[in-house]
C-alpha positions in Angstrom: 71.0 103.2 228.0 73.1 106.1 229.4 76.5 104.7 228.6 80.0 105.9 229.5 83.3 104.3 228.7 86.8 104.9 230.0 90.2 103.4 229.2 92.0 101.8 232.2 95.8 101.9 232.6 96.2 98.3 231.2 94.3 99.3 228.0 91.1 97.5 229.0 87.8 99.4 229.1 85.4 100.1 231.9 81.9 100.5 230.7 79.0 101.9 232.7 75.3 101.9 231.8 71.8 101.9 233.3 69.8 98.8 233.0 66.1 99.0 233.6 63.9 96.2 234.7 60.2 97.0 235.3 60.2 100.4 237.1 63.6 100.0 238.7 67.0 101.0 237.3 70.5 99.8 238.1 73.8 101.5 237.3 76.1 98.7 236.2 79.8 98.5 235.3 81.7 95.9 233.3 85.3 95.6 232.4 86.2 94.6 228.8 89.8 93.4 228.0 91.6 94.8 225.0 90.9 91.4 223.4 87.2 92.1 223.7 86.6 89.6 226.5 83.8 91.0 228.8 84.0 90.6 232.5 80.9 90.1 234.7 78.5 93.0 235.1 78.4 94.5 238.6 75.6 96.6 240.1 77.1 99.7 241.7 73.9 101.7 242.4 70.1 101.4 242.2 67.6 104.0 241.1 63.9 103.9 241.9 62.9 106.3 239.1 65.2 105.6 236.1 63.2 107.9 233.8 64.2 110.9 235.9 67.7 109.7 236.8 70.7 111.7 235.7 73.8 110.5 233.9 76.8 108.5 235.1 80.4 109.4 234.4 83.6 107.3 234.7 87.1 108.5 235.4 90.5 107.0 236.3 92.3 107.9 239.5 95.7 106.2 239.7 95.0 102.5 239.2 91.3 102.8 240.3 88.2 104.1 238.6 85.7 106.7 239.8 82.0 106.2 239.1 80.0 109.4 239.6 76.2 109.9 239.0 73.3 112.1 239.8 70.1 110.9 241.4 66.7 112.2 240.6 66.1 113.4 244.2 67.7 116.8 244.7 70.1 116.2 241.8 73.0 115.5 244.2 76.2 114.1 242.7 77.3 110.8 244.2 80.6 109.0 243.7 82.2 105.6 244.3 85.8 104.6 244.0 86.1 101.2 242.3 89.2 99.2 242.9 90.4 97.4 239.7 92.2 94.1 239.9 94.5 94.1 236.9 95.3 90.8 235.2 91.7 89.5 236.1 89.2 90.2 233.3 86.2 90.3 235.7 
């Protein structure tokens, strides 16, 4: 659930979503090539109370991606800069 998608400069996609297992949530990202080949999913953040977690947003900054999300505690915005290796689908 809670999906966001952004086009990267090489026309691939970066997809973010929350995956919930038991009572713990994980924000994950995965790159998908323009041919539809998915890369491996990477955990970028964890959430102890996924039912109260906010939303994630992706953006592009130069050749990198920005992953921003809100946590359920104090609703603070957090952000990560994700380096993208072009030419590698994972």
